[in-house]
NUKOLRO-749171 format. One record per atom (N, C-alpha, C): residue number from 0; chain; atom name; x, y, z. Coordinates in steps of 0.2 Angstrom, whole numbers. Example, Ala and Ser with C-alpha at 12.3 -4.5 7.8 and 13.67 -1.06 7.14 Angstrom:
REM NUKOLRO-749171
{r 0; 'A'; 'N'; {66; -28; 39}}
{r 0; 'A'; 'CA'; {62; -22; 39}}
{r 0; 'A'; 'C'; {66; -16; 39}}
{r 1; 'A'; 'N'; {64; -11; 35}}
{r 1; 'A'; 'CA'; {68; -5; 36}}
{r 1; 'A'; 'C'; {64; 0; 39}}
END
This chain:
REM NUKOLRO-749171
{r 0; 'A'; 'N'; {717; 351; 132}}
{r 0; 'A'; 'CA'; {710; 353; 132}}
{r 0; 'A'; 'C'; {708; 358; 138}}
{r 1; 'A'; 'N'; {710; 356; 144}}
{r 1; 'A'; 'CA'; {708; 360; 150}}
{r 1; 'A'; 'C'; {711; 367; 149}}
{r 2; 'A'; 'N'; {718; 367; 147}}
{r 2; 'A'; 'CA'; {721; 373; 146}}
{r 2; 'A'; 'C'; {717; 378; 141}}
{r 3; 'A'; 'N'; {715; 375; 136}}
{r 3; 'A'; 'CA'; {712; 379; 131}}
{r 3; 'A'; 'C'; {705; 381; 133}}
{r 4; 'A'; 'N'; {702; 378; 138}}
{r 4; 'A'; 'CA'; {696; 380; 141}}
{r 4; 'A'; 'C'; {697; 385; 146}}
{r 5; 'A'; 'N'; {703; 388; 147}}
{r 5; 'A'; 'CA'; {705; 393; 152}}
{r 5; 'A'; 'C'; {704; 391; 159}}
{r 6; 'A'; 'N'; {705; 384; 160}}
{r 6; 'A'; 'CA'; {706; 382; 167}}
{r 6; 'A'; 'C'; {713; 379; 168}}
{r 7; 'A'; 'N'; {714; 378; 174}}
{r 7; 'A'; 'CA'; {721; 376; 176}}
{r 7; 'A'; 'C'; {721; 368; 177}}
{r 8; 'A'; 'N'; {725; 364; 172}}
{r 8; 'A'; 'CA'; {725; 357; 173}}
{r 8; 'A'; 'C'; {730; 356; 180}}
{r 9; 'A'; 'N'; {727; 351; 184}}
{r 9; 'A'; 'CA'; {731; 349; 189}}
{r 9; 'A'; 'C'; {733; 341; 189}}
{r 10; 'A'; 'N'; {739; 340; 189}}
{r 10; 'A'; 'CA'; {741; 333; 188}}
{r 10; 'A'; 'C'; {744; 330; 195}}
{r 11; 'A'; 'N'; {741; 325; 197}}
{r 11; 'A'; 'CA'; {743; 322; 203}}
{r 11; 'A'; 'C'; {747; 315; 201}}
{r 12; 'A'; 'N'; {753; 315; 203}}
{r 12; 'A'; 'CA'; {757; 310; 201}}
{r 12; 'A'; 'C'; {763; 308; 206}}
{r 13; 'A'; 'N'; {766; 302; 206}}
{r 13; 'A'; 'CA'; {771; 301; 210}}
{r 13; 'A'; 'C'; {778; 303; 207}}
{r 14; 'A'; 'N'; {778; 305; 201}}
{r 14; 'A'; 'CA'; {783; 308; 196}}
{r 14; 'A'; 'C'; {788; 302; 195}}
{r 15; 'A'; 'N'; {787; 296; 196}}
{r 15; 'A'; 'CA'; {793; 291; 194}}
{r 15; 'A'; 'C'; {793; 290; 187}}
{r 16; 'A'; 'N'; {789; 292; 183}}
{r 16; 'A'; 'CA'; {790; 292; 176}}
{r 16; 'A'; 'C'; {790; 299; 173}}
{r 17; 'A'; 'N'; {791; 304; 177}}
{r 17; 'A'; 'CA'; {792; 311; 174}}
{r 17; 'A'; 'C'; {798; 312; 171}}
{r 18; 'A'; 'N'; {798; 313; 164}}
{r 18; 'A'; 'CA'; {804; 314; 161}}
{r 18; 'A'; 'C'; {804; 322; 159}}
{r 19; 'A'; 'N'; {810; 324; 156}}
{r 19; 'A'; 'CA'; {811; 331; 154}}
{r 19; 'A'; 'C'; {806; 333; 149}}
{r 20; 'A'; 'N'; {804; 329; 144}}
{r 20; 'A'; 'CA'; {799; 331; 139}}
{r 20; 'A'; 'C'; {792; 332; 142}}
{r 21; 'A'; 'N'; {790; 327; 147}}
{r 21; 'A'; 'CA'; {784; 328; 150}}
{r 21; 'A'; 'C'; {783; 334; 154}}
{r 22; 'A'; 'N'; {789; 335; 158}}
{r 22; 'A'; 'CA'; {789; 341; 163}}
{r 22; 'A'; 'C'; {788; 347; 159}}
{r 23; 'A'; 'N'; {792; 348; 153}}
{r 23; 'A'; 'CA'; {791; 354; 149}}
{r 23; 'A'; 'C'; {784; 355; 146}}
{r 24; 'A'; 'N'; {781; 349; 144}}
{r 24; 'A'; 'CA'; {775; 349; 141}}
{r 24; 'A'; 'C'; {770; 352; 146}}
{r 25; 'A'; 'N'; {770; 349; 152}}
{r 25; 'A'; 'CA'; {765; 351; 157}}
{r 25; 'A'; 'C'; {766; 358; 159}}
{r 26; 'A'; 'N'; {772; 361; 159}}
{r 26; 'A'; 'CA'; {774; 368; 161}}
{r 26; 'A'; 'C'; {771; 372; 155}}
{r 27; 'A'; 'N'; {772; 370; 149}}
{r 27; 'A'; 'CA'; {770; 374; 143}}
{r 27; 'A'; 'C'; {762; 374; 143}}
{r 28; 'A'; 'N'; {759; 369; 146}}
{r 28; 'A'; 'CA'; {751; 369; 146}}
{r 28; 'A'; 'C'; {748; 372; 152}}
{r 29; 'A'; 'N'; {752; 375; 156}}
{r 29; 'A'; 'CA'; {750; 379; 162}}
{r 29; 'A'; 'C'; {747; 374; 167}}
{r 30; 'A'; 'N'; {750; 368; 168}}
{r 30; 'A'; 'CA'; {748; 363; 173}}
{r 30; 'A'; 'C'; {751; 365; 179}}
{r 31; 'A'; 'N'; {748; 363; 185}}
{r 31; 'A'; 'CA'; {751; 363; 191}}
{r 31; 'A'; 'C'; {751; 355; 193}}
{r 32; 'A'; 'N'; {757; 353; 197}}
{r 32; 'A'; 'CA'; {758; 346; 198}}
{r 32; 'A'; 'C'; {759; 345; 205}}
{r 33; 'A'; 'N'; {756; 340; 208}}
{r 33; 'A'; 'CA'; {756; 338; 215}}
{r 33; 'A'; 'C'; {760; 331; 215}}
{r 34; 'A'; 'N'; {766; 331; 217}}
{r 34; 'A'; 'CA'; {769; 324; 217}}
{r 34; 'A'; 'C'; {769; 321; 224}}
{r 35; 'A'; 'N'; {771; 315; 225}}
{r 35; 'A'; 'CA'; {772; 311; 231}}
{r 35; 'A'; 'C'; {779; 313; 234}}
{r 36; 'A'; 'N'; {780; 313; 240}}
{r 36; 'A'; 'CA'; {786; 314; 243}}
{r 36; 'A'; 'C'; {786; 312; 251}}
{r 37; 'A'; 'N'; {785; 305; 252}}
{r 37; 'A'; 'CA'; {783; 303; 259}}
{r 37; 'A'; 'C'; {789; 303; 263}}
{r 38; 'A'; 'N'; {796; 303; 261}}
{r 38; 'A'; 'CA'; {801; 303; 265}}
{r 38; 'A'; 'C'; {807; 306; 261}}
{r 39; 'A'; 'N'; {812; 309; 265}}
{r 39; 'A'; 'CA'; {818; 312; 262}}
{r 39; 'A'; 'C'; {824; 307; 263}}
{r 40; 'A'; 'N'; {822; 301; 266}}
{r 40; 'A'; 'CA'; {827; 296; 267}}
{r 40; 'A'; 'C'; {825; 290; 261}}
{r 41; 'A'; 'N'; {830; 288; 258}}
{r 41; 'A'; 'CA'; {830; 283; 252}}
{r 41; 'A'; 'C'; {827; 277; 255}}
{r 42; 'A'; 'N'; {829; 274; 260}}
{r 42; 'A'; 'CA'; {826; 268; 263}}
{r 42; 'A'; 'C'; {819; 268; 265}}
{r 43; 'A'; 'N'; {817; 273; 268}}
{r 43; 'A'; 'CA'; {810; 274; 270}}
{r 43; 'A'; 'C'; {806; 275; 264}}
{r 44; 'A'; 'N'; {808; 280; 259}}
{r 44; 'A'; 'CA'; {804; 281; 253}}
{r 44; 'A'; 'C'; {803; 275; 249}}
{r 45; 'A'; 'N'; {808; 271; 248}}
{r 45; 'A'; 'CA'; {808; 265; 244}}
{r 45; 'A'; 'C'; {803; 260; 248}}
{r 46; 'A'; 'N'; {803; 259; 254}}
{r 46; 'A'; 'CA'; {799; 255; 258}}
{r 46; 'A'; 'C'; {791; 257; 257}}
{r 47; 'A'; 'N'; {790; 264; 258}}
{r 47; 'A'; 'CA'; {783; 266; 258}}
{r 47; 'A'; 'C'; {781; 266; 251}}
{r 48; 'A'; 'N'; {785; 267; 246}}
{r 48; 'A'; 'CA'; {783; 266; 239}}
{r 48; 'A'; 'C'; {782; 259; 237}}
{r 49; 'A'; 'N'; {785; 254; 240}}
{r 49; 'A'; 'CA'; {784; 247; 239}}
{r 49; 'A'; 'C'; {788; 245; 233}}
{r 50; 'A'; 'N'; {793; 249; 231}}
{r 50; 'A'; 'CA'; {798; 247; 226}}
{r 50; 'A'; 'C'; {805; 250; 227}}
{r 51; 'A'; 'N'; {810; 246; 225}}
{r 51; 'A'; 'CA'; {816; 249; 225}}
{r 51; 'A'; 'C'; {817; 255; 220}}
{r 52; 'A'; 'N'; {821; 259; 222}}
{r 52; 'A'; 'CA'; {823; 265; 217}}
{r 52; 'A'; 'C'; {817; 270; 217}}
{r 53; 'A'; 'N'; {812; 269; 221}}
{r 53; 'A'; 'CA'; {806; 274; 221}}
{r 53; 'A'; 'C'; {809; 281; 223}}
{r 54; 'A'; 'N'; {813; 281; 228}}
{r 54; 'A'; 'CA'; {816; 288; 230}}
{r 54; 'A'; 'C'; {820; 291; 224}}
{r 55; 'A'; 'N'; {824; 287; 221}}
{r 55; 'A'; 'CA'; {828; 290; 216}}
{r 55; 'A'; 'C'; {824; 293; 210}}
{r 56; 'A'; 'N'; {819; 289; 208}}
{r 56; 'A'; 'CA'; {815; 291; 203}}
{r 56; 'A'; 'C'; {810; 297; 204}}
{r 57; 'A'; 'N'; {808; 297; 210}}
{r 57; 'A'; 'CA'; {804; 303; 213}}
{r 57; 'A'; 'C'; {808; 309; 212}}
{r 58; 'A'; 'N'; {814; 309; 215}}
{r 58; 'A'; 'CA'; {818; 315; 215}}
{r 58; 'A'; 'C'; {820; 317; 208}}
{r 59; 'A'; 'N'; {821; 312; 204}}
{r 59; 'A'; 'CA'; {823; 314; 197}}
{r 59; 'A'; 'C'; {817; 317; 193}}
{r 60; 'A'; 'N'; {811; 315; 195}}
{r 60; 'A'; 'CA'; {805; 318; 192}}
{r 60; 'A'; 'C'; {804; 325; 195}}
{r 61; 'A'; 'N'; {805; 326; 201}}
{r 61; 'A'; 'CA'; {805; 333; 204}}
{r 61; 'A'; 'C'; {810; 337; 201}}
{r 62; 'A'; 'N'; {816; 335; 200}}
{r 62; 'A'; 'CA'; {821; 339; 196}}
{r 62; 'A'; 'C'; {819; 341; 189}}
{r 63; 'A'; 'N'; {816; 336; 186}}
{r 63; 'A'; 'CA'; {814; 338; 179}}
{r 63; 'A'; 'C'; {809; 344; 179}}
{r 64; 'A'; 'N'; {804; 343; 184}}
{r 64; 'A'; 'CA'; {799; 349; 185}}
{r 64; 'A'; 'C'; {802; 355; 187}}
{r 65; 'A'; 'N'; {807; 355; 192}}
{r 65; 'A'; 'CA'; {810; 361; 194}}
{r 65; 'A'; 'C'; {814; 364; 188}}
{r 66; 'A'; 'N'; {818; 360; 184}}
{r 66; 'A'; 'CA'; {821; 363; 178}}
{r 66; 'A'; 'C'; {816; 366; 173}}
{r 67; 'A'; 'N'; {810; 363; 172}}
{r 67; 'A'; 'CA'; {805; 365; 168}}
{r 67; 'A'; 'C'; {803; 372; 170}}
{r 68; 'A'; 'N'; {804; 374; 176}}
{r 68; 'A'; 'CA'; {801; 381; 178}}
{r 68; 'A'; 'C'; {796; 381; 183}}
{r 69; 'A'; 'N'; {794; 375; 186}}
{r 69; 'A'; 'CA'; {788; 374; 190}}
{r 69; 'A'; 'C'; {789; 378; 197}}
{r 70; 'A'; 'N'; {795; 379; 199}}
{r 70; 'A'; 'CA'; {796; 383; 206}}
{r 70; 'A'; 'C'; {798; 390; 205}}
{r 71; 'A'; 'N'; {797; 393; 199}}
{r 71; 'A'; 'CA'; {799; 400; 198}}
{r 71; 'A'; 'C'; {793; 404; 200}}
{r 72; 'A'; 'N'; {794; 410; 202}}
{r 72; 'A'; 'CA'; {788; 414; 203}}
{r 72; 'A'; 'C'; {787; 415; 211}}
{r 73; 'A'; 'N'; {782; 419; 213}}
{r 73; 'A'; 'CA'; {781; 420; 220}}
{r 73; 'A'; 'C'; {777; 414; 223}}
{r 74; 'A'; 'N'; {776; 414; 229}}
{r 74; 'A'; 'CA'; {773; 409; 233}}
{r 74; 'A'; 'C'; {766; 409; 231}}
{r 75; 'A'; 'N'; {763; 414; 229}}
{r 75; 'A'; 'CA'; {756; 414; 227}}
{r 75; 'A'; 'C'; {755; 411; 220}}
{r 76; 'A'; 'N'; {760; 410; 217}}
{r 76; 'A'; 'CA'; {760; 407; 210}}
{r 76; 'A'; 'C'; {762; 400; 210}}
{r 77; 'A'; 'N'; {762; 396; 216}}
{r 77; 'A'; 'CA'; {765; 390; 216}}
{r 77; 'A'; 'C'; {762; 385; 211}}
{r 78; 'A'; 'N'; {766; 381; 207}}
{r 78; 'A'; 'CA'; {763; 377; 202}}
{r 78; 'A'; 'C'; {766; 369; 204}}
{r 79; 'A'; 'N'; {770; 369; 209}}
{r 79; 'A'; 'CA'; {772; 362; 211}}
{r 79; 'A'; 'C'; {771; 361; 218}}
{r 80; 'A'; 'N'; {768; 355; 220}}
{r 80; 'A'; 'CA'; {767; 354; 227}}
{r 80; 'A'; 'C'; {769; 347; 228}}
{r 81; 'A'; 'N'; {771; 345; 234}}
{r 81; 'A'; 'CA'; {772; 338; 237}}
{r 81; 'A'; 'C'; {767; 336; 242}}
{r 82; 'A'; 'N'; {764; 331; 240}}
{r 82; 'A'; 'CA'; {760; 327; 245}}
{r 82; 'A'; 'C'; {764; 322; 249}}
{r 83; 'A'; 'N'; {763; 322; 255}}
{r 83; 'A'; 'CA'; {767; 317; 259}}
{r 83; 'A'; 'C'; {763; 315; 265}}
{r 84; 'A'; 'N'; {763; 308; 266}}
{r 84; 'A'; 'CA'; {759; 305; 271}}
{r 84; 'A'; 'C'; {763; 304; 277}}
{r 85; 'A'; 'N'; {761; 307; 283}}
{r 85; 'A'; 'CA'; {764; 306; 289}}
{r 85; 'A'; 'C'; {762; 299; 292}}
{r 86; 'A'; 'N'; {767; 295; 293}}
{r 86; 'A'; 'CA'; {766; 289; 297}}
{r 86; 'A'; 'C'; {771; 289; 303}}
{r 87; 'A'; 'N'; {770; 284; 307}}
{r 87; 'A'; 'CA'; {774; 283; 313}}
{r 87; 'A'; 'C'; {781; 282; 311}}
{r 88; 'A'; 'N'; {783; 280; 305}}
{r 88; 'A'; 'CA'; {789; 279; 303}}
{r 88; 'A'; 'C'; {792; 286; 301}}
{r 89; 'A'; 'N'; {788; 291; 299}}
{r 89; 'A'; 'CA'; {791; 297; 296}}
{r 89; 'A'; 'C'; {789; 303; 301}}
{r 90; 'A'; 'N'; {786; 302; 306}}
{r 90; 'A'; 'CA'; {784; 308; 311}}
{r 90; 'A'; 'C'; {790; 312; 312}}
{r 91; 'A'; 'N'; {796; 309; 313}}
{r 91; 'A'; 'CA'; {802; 313; 315}}
{r 91; 'A'; 'C'; {804; 318; 309}}
{r 92; 'A'; 'N'; {803; 316; 303}}
{r 92; 'A'; 'CA'; {805; 320; 297}}
{r 92; 'A'; 'C'; {800; 324; 294}}
{r 93; 'A'; 'N'; {794; 324; 296}}
{r 93; 'A'; 'CA'; {789; 328; 293}}
{r 93; 'A'; 'C'; {790; 335; 293}}
{r 94; 'A'; 'N'; {793; 338; 298}}
{r 94; 'A'; 'CA'; {795; 345; 298}}
{r 94; 'A'; 'C'; {801; 346; 293}}
{r 95; 'A'; 'N'; {805; 341; 292}}
{r 95; 'A'; 'CA'; {810; 342; 287}}
{r 95; 'A'; 'C'; {807; 342; 280}}
{r 96; 'A'; 'N'; {802; 338; 279}}
{r 96; 'A'; 'CA'; {799; 338; 272}}
{r 96; 'A'; 'C'; {796; 344; 271}}
{r 97; 'A'; 'N'; {792; 347; 276}}
{r 97; 'A'; 'CA'; {789; 353; 276}}
{r 97; 'A'; 'C'; {793; 359; 274}}
{r 98; 'A'; 'N'; {799; 359; 277}}
{r 98; 'A'; 'CA'; {804; 364; 276}}
{r 98; 'A'; 'C'; {807; 363; 269}}
{r 99; 'A'; 'N'; {808; 357; 267}}
{r 99; 'A'; 'CA'; {811; 356; 260}}
{r 99; 'A'; 'C'; {806; 359; 255}}
{r 100; 'A'; 'N'; {800; 358; 256}}
{r 100; 'A'; 'CA'; {795; 361; 251}}
{r 100; 'A'; 'C'; {795; 368; 251}}
{r 101; 'A'; 'N'; {795; 371; 257}}
{r 101; 'A'; 'CA'; {795; 378; 257}}
{r 101; 'A'; 'C'; {801; 381; 255}}
{r 102; 'A'; 'N'; {807; 378; 256}}
{r 102; 'A'; 'CA'; {813; 381; 254}}
{r 102; 'A'; 'C'; {814; 380; 246}}
{r 103; 'A'; 'N'; {810; 376; 243}}
{r 103; 'A'; 'CA'; {811; 375; 236}}
{r 103; 'A'; 'C'; {805; 377; 232}}
{r 104; 'A'; 'N'; {801; 382; 236}}
{r 104; 'A'; 'CA'; {795; 385; 232}}
{r 104; 'A'; 'C'; {790; 380; 230}}
{r 105; 'A'; 'N'; {789; 375; 234}}
{r 105; 'A'; 'CA'; {784; 369; 233}}
{r 105; 'A'; 'C'; {779; 370; 238}}
{r 106; 'A'; 'N'; {772; 369; 236}}
{r 106; 'A'; 'CA'; {767; 369; 241}}
{r 106; 'A'; 'C'; {767; 362; 245}}
{r 107; 'A'; 'N'; {768; 362; 251}}
{r 107; 'A'; 'CA'; {768; 356; 255}}
{r 107; 'A'; 'C'; {761; 354; 257}}
{r 108; 'A'; 'N'; {759; 348; 256}}
{r 108; 'A'; 'CA'; {753; 345; 257}}
{r 108; 'A'; 'C'; {753; 339; 262}}
{r 109; 'A'; 'N'; {753; 340; 268}}
{r 109; 'A'; 'CA'; {754; 334; 273}}
{r 109; 'A'; 'C'; {747; 331; 274}}
{r 110; 'A'; 'N'; {748; 324; 274}}
{r 110; 'A'; 'CA'; {742; 320; 274}}
{r 110; 'A'; 'C'; {743; 315; 280}}
{r 111; 'A'; 'N'; {737; 312; 282}}
{r 111; 'A'; 'CA'; {737; 306; 286}}
{r 111; 'A'; 'C'; {737; 300; 282}}
{r 112; 'A'; 'N'; {739; 294; 285}}
{r 112; 'A'; 'CA'; {739; 288; 282}}
{r 112; 'A'; 'C'; {731; 286; 282}}
{r 113; 'A'; 'N'; {728; 284; 276}}
{r 113; 'A'; 'CA'; {721; 282; 276}}
{r 113; 'A'; 'C'; {721; 275; 273}}
{r 114; 'A'; 'N'; {716; 272; 275}}
{r 114; 'A'; 'CA'; {715; 265; 274}}
{r 114; 'A'; 'C'; {713; 263; 267}}
{r 115; 'A'; 'N'; {718; 263; 262}}
{r 115; 'A'; 'CA'; {718; 262; 255}}
{r 115; 'A'; 'C'; {724; 257; 253}}
{r 116; 'A'; 'N'; {723; 253; 249}}
{r 116; 'A'; 'CA'; {728; 249; 246}}
{r 116; 'A'; 'C'; {733; 246; 251}}
{r 117; 'A'; 'N'; {740; 247; 250}}
{r 117; 'A'; 'CA'; {744; 244; 255}}
{r 117; 'A'; 'C'; {744; 247; 262}}
{r 118; 'A'; 'N'; {741; 253; 263}}
{r 118; 'A'; 'CA'; {740; 256; 269}}
{r 118; 'A'; 'C'; {735; 252; 273}}
{r 119; 'A'; 'N'; {730; 249; 270}}
{r 119; 'A'; 'CA'; {725; 245; 273}}
{r 119; 'A'; 'C'; {728; 238; 275}}
{r 120; 'A'; 'N'; {733; 235; 271}}
{r 120; 'A'; 'CA'; {735; 229; 273}}
{r 120; 'A'; 'C'; {742; 228; 276}}
{r 121; 'A'; 'N'; {747; 231; 272}}
{r 121; 'A'; 'CA'; {754; 230; 274}}
{r 121; 'A'; 'C'; {757; 236; 279}}
{r 122; 'A'; 'N'; {753; 242; 279}}
{r 122; 'A'; 'CA'; {756; 247; 282}}
{r 122; 'A'; 'C'; {752; 250; 288}}
{r 123; 'A'; 'N'; {746; 246; 289}}
{r 123; 'A'; 'CA'; {742; 249; 294}}
{r 123; 'A'; 'C'; {745; 250; 301}}
{r 124; 'A'; 'N'; {750; 246; 303}}
{r 124; 'A'; 'CA'; {753; 247; 309}}
{r 124; 'A'; 'C'; {757; 254; 310}}
{r 125; 'A'; 'N'; {758; 257; 304}}
{r 125; 'A'; 'CA'; {761; 264; 304}}
{r 125; 'A'; 'C'; {757; 270; 305}}
{r 126; 'A'; 'N'; {751; 269; 306}}
{r 126; 'A'; 'CA'; {746; 274; 307}}
{r 126; 'A'; 'C'; {747; 278; 314}}
{r 127; 'A'; 'N'; {749; 284; 313}}
{r 127; 'A'; 'CA'; {750; 288; 320}}
{r 127; 'A'; 'C'; {743; 289; 324}}
{r 128; 'A'; 'N'; {744; 290; 330}}
{r 128; 'A'; 'CA'; {738; 292; 334}}
{r 128; 'A'; 'C'; {735; 299; 332}}
{r 129; 'A'; 'N'; {729; 300; 334}}
{r 129; 'A'; 'CA'; {726; 306; 333}}
{r 129; 'A'; 'C'; {730; 312; 337}}
{r 130; 'A'; 'N'; {732; 310; 343}}
{r 130; 'A'; 'CA'; {736; 315; 346}}
{r 130; 'A'; 'C'; {743; 317; 343}}
{r 131; 'A'; 'N'; {746; 312; 340}}
{r 131; 'A'; 'CA'; {752; 313; 336}}
{r 131; 'A'; 'C'; {751; 317; 330}}
{r 132; 'A'; 'N'; {745; 316; 326}}
{r 132; 'A'; 'CA'; {744; 320; 320}}
{r 132; 'A'; 'C'; {742; 327; 322}}
{r 133; 'A'; 'N'; {739; 328; 328}}
{r 133; 'A'; 'CA'; {737; 334; 330}}
{r 133; 'A'; 'C'; {743; 338; 332}}
{r 134; 'A'; 'N'; {748; 335; 335}}
{r 134; 'A'; 'CA'; {754; 338; 337}}
{r 134; 'A'; 'C'; {758; 340; 331}}
{r 135; 'A'; 'N'; {759; 336; 326}}
{r 135; 'A'; 'CA'; {763; 337; 320}}
{r 135; 'A'; 'C'; {760; 343; 316}}
{r 136; 'A'; 'N'; {753; 343; 316}}
{r 136; 'A'; 'CA'; {750; 349; 312}}
{r 136; 'A'; 'C'; {752; 355; 316}}
{r 137; 'A'; 'N'; {752; 355; 322}}
{r 137; 'A'; 'CA'; {753; 361; 326}}
{r 137; 'A'; 'C'; {761; 363; 325}}
{r 138; 'A'; 'N'; {765; 358; 325}}
{r 138; 'A'; 'CA'; {772; 360; 323}}
{r 138; 'A'; 'C'; {773; 363; 317}}
{r 139; 'A'; 'N'; {769; 360; 312}}
{r 139; 'A'; 'CA'; {770; 363; 305}}
{r 139; 'A'; 'C'; {767; 370; 305}}
{r 140; 'A'; 'N'; {762; 372; 308}}
{r 140; 'A'; 'CA'; {759; 378; 309}}
{r 140; 'A'; 'C'; {764; 383; 312}}
{r 141; 'A'; 'N'; {767; 381; 317}}
{r 141; 'A'; 'CA'; {772; 385; 321}}
{r 141; 'A'; 'C'; {778; 386; 316}}
{r 142; 'A'; 'N'; {781; 381; 312}}
{r 142; 'A'; 'CA'; {786; 382; 307}}
{r 142; 'A'; 'C'; {784; 388; 302}}
{r 143; 'A'; 'N'; {778; 387; 300}}
{r 143; 'A'; 'CA'; {776; 392; 295}}
{r 143; 'A'; 'C'; {775; 399; 297}}
{r 144; 'A'; 'N'; {772; 399; 303}}
{r 144; 'A'; 'CA'; {772; 406; 306}}
{r 144; 'A'; 'C'; {778; 409; 308}}
{r 145; 'A'; 'N'; {783; 405; 311}}
{r 145; 'A'; 'CA'; {789; 408; 313}}
{r 145; 'A'; 'C'; {794; 409; 308}}
{r 146; 'A'; 'N'; {794; 404; 303}}
{r 146; 'A'; 'CA'; {800; 404; 298}}
{r 146; 'A'; 'C'; {798; 407; 291}}
{r 147; 'A'; 'N'; {791; 406; 290}}
{r 147; 'A'; 'CA'; {789; 408; 283}}
{r 147; 'A'; 'C'; {784; 413; 282}}
{r 148; 'A'; 'N'; {781; 415; 288}}
{r 148; 'A'; 'CA'; {776; 421; 288}}
{r 148; 'A'; 'C'; {769; 419; 286}}
{r 149; 'A'; 'N'; {768; 412; 286}}
{r 149; 'A'; 'CA'; {761; 410; 284}}
{r 149; 'A'; 'C'; {757; 408; 291}}
{r 150; 'A'; 'N'; {751; 409; 290}}
{r 150; 'A'; 'CA'; {746; 406; 295}}
{r 150; 'A'; 'C'; {740; 402; 292}}
{r 151; 'A'; 'N'; {738; 397; 296}}
{r 151; 'A'; 'CA'; {732; 394; 293}}
{r 151; 'A'; 'C'; {729; 390; 299}}
{r 152; 'A'; 'N'; {723; 387; 297}}
{r 152; 'A'; 'CA'; {719; 383; 302}}
{r 152; 'A'; 'C'; {722; 376; 302}}
{r 153; 'A'; 'N'; {722; 373; 308}}
{r 153; 'A'; 'CA'; {724; 366; 309}}
{r 153; 'A'; 'C'; {717; 362; 308}}
{r 154; 'A'; 'N'; {718; 358; 303}}
{r 154; 'A'; 'CA'; {712; 354; 301}}
{r 154; 'A'; 'C'; {713; 347; 304}}
{r 155; 'A'; 'N'; {707; 344; 305}}
{r 155; 'A'; 'CA'; {707; 336; 307}}
{r 155; 'A'; 'C'; {709; 332; 300}}
{r 156; 'A'; 'N'; {712; 327; 301}}
{r 156; 'A'; 'CA'; {714; 323; 295}}
{r 156; 'A'; 'C'; {707; 320; 292}}
{r 157; 'A'; 'N'; {708; 317; 286}}
{r 157; 'A'; 'CA'; {703; 314; 283}}
{r 157; 'A'; 'C'; {700; 308; 287}}
{r 158; 'A'; 'N'; {693; 307; 286}}
{r 158; 'A'; 'CA'; {690; 302; 290}}
{r 158; 'A'; 'C'; {687; 297; 285}}
{r 159; 'A'; 'N'; {684; 292; 288}}
{r 159; 'A'; 'CA'; {680; 287; 284}}
{r 159; 'A'; 'C'; {685; 283; 279}}
{r 160; 'A'; 'N'; {683; 283; 273}}
{r 160; 'A'; 'CA'; {687; 279; 268}}
{r 160; 'A'; 'C'; {693; 283; 265}}
{r 161; 'A'; 'N'; {694; 289; 267}}
{r 161; 'A'; 'CA'; {700; 293; 265}}
{r 161; 'A'; 'C'; {700; 297; 259}}
{r 162; 'A'; 'N'; {705; 298; 256}}
{r 162; 'A'; 'CA'; {706; 303; 250}}
{r 162; 'A'; 'C'; {703; 300; 244}}
{r 163; 'A'; 'N'; {699; 304; 240}}
{r 163; 'A'; 'CA'; {696; 302; 234}}
{r 163; 'A'; 'C'; {698; 307; 229}}
{r 164; 'A'; 'N'; {703; 311; 230}}
{r 164; 'A'; 'CA'; {705; 316; 225}}
{r 164; 'A'; 'C'; {707; 314; 218}}
{r 165; 'A'; 'N'; {709; 307; 218}}
{r 165; 'A'; 'CA'; {710; 304; 211}}
{r 165; 'A'; 'C'; {704; 303; 207}}
{r 166; 'A'; 'N'; {698; 303; 211}}
{r 166; 'A'; 'CA'; {692; 302; 207}}
{r 166; 'A'; 'C'; {689; 309; 205}}
{r 167; 'A'; 'N'; {689; 314; 209}}
{r 167; 'A'; 'CA'; {687; 320; 207}}
{r 167; 'A'; 'C'; {690; 326; 211}}
{r 168; 'A'; 'N'; {692; 331; 208}}
{r 168; 'A'; 'CA'; {694; 337; 212}}
{r 168; 'A'; 'C'; {693; 343; 208}}
{r 169; 'A'; 'N'; {693; 349; 212}}
{r 169; 'A'; 'CA'; {693; 355; 209}}
{r 169; 'A'; 'C'; {698; 359; 212}}
{r 170; 'A'; 'N'; {702; 363; 208}}
{r 170; 'A'; 'CA'; {707; 368; 210}}
{r 170; 'A'; 'C'; {705; 375; 209}}
{r 171; 'A'; 'N'; {703; 378; 215}}
{r 171; 'A'; 'CA'; {701; 385; 214}}
{r 171; 'A'; 'C'; {706; 390; 215}}
{r 172; 'A'; 'N'; {706; 396; 212}}
{r 172; 'A'; 'CA'; {710; 401; 213}}
{r 172; 'A'; 'C'; {706; 408; 213}}
{r 173; 'A'; 'N'; {708; 413; 216}}
{r 173; 'A'; 'CA'; {704; 419; 216}}
{r 173; 'A'; 'C'; {705; 423; 210}}
END
């Protein structure tokens, strides 16, 4: 319906149930997809995802999206992005995740750990300091400027109750 209304559907998912048919359907319907990818290490992703085989299933879903064509085209036409939460557990690999996204023609979306769900109860001890988050944002900007030719403003992380994009979002293009 959204596609028929000449708008771009945006699907936010962890991709653990993303099969070949669904990936093809979303591609054919002109959707953009934002997946989760909190770690490139299996043990960390499974821990952060709260279930065994989270890593494996996320990567299988990403592969289905790539094979469906989501990473084809120029950087201005990106249709696949990866949202990843930087924790004290993943600070060291955040630049690797960023490069993984850039190298695979995926939009990188780095986020801070916000007090929701397991992050409020089981994972709150993994919240990086403001200084650590500021430093990682500056590292990511430096990577983009020096390696990929992008520049952008360093923004403060979400405040208050955190991200509510699952409740309402708008995706604007020029």
